[in-house]
C-alpha positions as CSV (number, residue, x, y, z in Angstrom):
1,X,6.0,-12.9,39.5
2,X,3.6,-16.2,40.1
3,X,3.2,-17.1,43.4
4,X,4.7,-20.4,44.8
5,X,1.1,-22.5,44.3
6,X,0.6,-21.2,41.0
7,X,4.0,-22.7,39.9
8,X,4.3,-26.0,38.5
9,X,5.7,-28.5,41.0
10,X,9.3,-30.1,40.1
11,X,8.6,-33.4,38.5
12,X,10.7,-35.8,41.0
13,X,13.2,-36.5,37.8
14,X,16.9,-37.1,39.1
15,X,17.7,-33.8,36.6
16,X,15.1,-31.5,38.5
17,X,16.2,-32.7,41.9
18,X,20.1,-32.5,40.7
19,X,19.3,-28.7,39.4
20,X,17.2,-28.0,42.8
21,X,20.2,-29.1,45.0
22,X,22.7,-27.5,42.8
23,X,20.4,-24.2,43.3
24,X,20.5,-24.5,46.9
25,X,24.1,-25.0,47.1
26,X,25.1,-22.1,45.2
27,X,22.9,-19.5,47.6
28,X,24.4,-21.2,50.3
29,X,27.6,-20.0,48.6
30,X,26.5,-16.6,47.9
31,X,25.3,-16.1,51.5
32,X,28.6,-17.4,52.9
33,X,30.3,-14.6,50.8
34,X,27.9,-12.2,52.2
35,X,26.3,-11.7,48.2
36,X,22.5,-11.4,48.4
37,X,21.7,-13.8,45.6
38,X,18.5,-12.5,44.7
39,X,20.4,-9.2,44.0
40,X,23.1,-11.0,42.0
41,X,20.7,-13.1,39.7
42,X,19.2,-9.9,39.1
43,X,22.5,-8.3,37.8
44,X,23.3,-11.3,35.9
45,X,19.7,-11.4,34.0
46,X,20.2,-7.4,33.2
47,X,23.7,-7.7,31.8
48,X,22.6,-10.9,30.1
49,X,19.7,-9.0,28.3
50,X,21.9,-5.7,27.5
51,X,24.2,-8.4,25.7
52,X,21.1,-9.8,24.0
53,X,20.1,-6.5,23.2
54,X,23.1,-5.4,21.9
55,X,23.8,-8.2,19.7
56,X,20.5,-7.8,18.2
57,X,20.5,-4.3,17.4
58,X,24.1,-5.1,15.5
59,X,22.1,-8.3,13.8
60,X,19.3,-5.6,12.6
61,X,21.9,-2.6,11.3
62,X,23.4,-5.5,9.3
63,X,19.9,-6.5,7.6
64,X,19.0,-9.2,9.9
65,X,16.1,-10.2,11.8
66,X,17.2,-11.8,15.2
67,X,14.3,-14.0,15.5
68,X,14.8,-15.1,12.4
69,X,18.7,-16.2,12.8
70,X,19.8,-19.7,13.7
71,X,21.1,-19.9,17.1
72,X,24.3,-20.4,15.8
73,X,24.4,-17.2,13.9
74,X,22.7,-15.6,17.1
75,X,25.4,-16.6,19.0
76,X,28.0,-15.2,16.6
77,X,26.3,-11.5,17.2
78,X,25.7,-12.6,21.1
79,X,29.6,-13.4,21.6
80,X,31.3,-10.4,21.1
81,X,29.5,-8.6,23.7
82,X,30.6,-10.6,26.4
């Protein structure tokens, strides 16, 4: 993981400010629910990764190449694994 000082700063745009506010609020909700927001995000990331891997394997088994598929075809493979 990169250190905070090596990350690019927020641009200060309305969208980035709104996004940051939303993230902060989501973390606070998780804490009030006695959840660890970092662990919840890691679990969600792993579920996403597993779904993409399963979709990629399915595409490959049908003769496709995940990286060469247009986004809408990737989604068609991805959606059934949710």
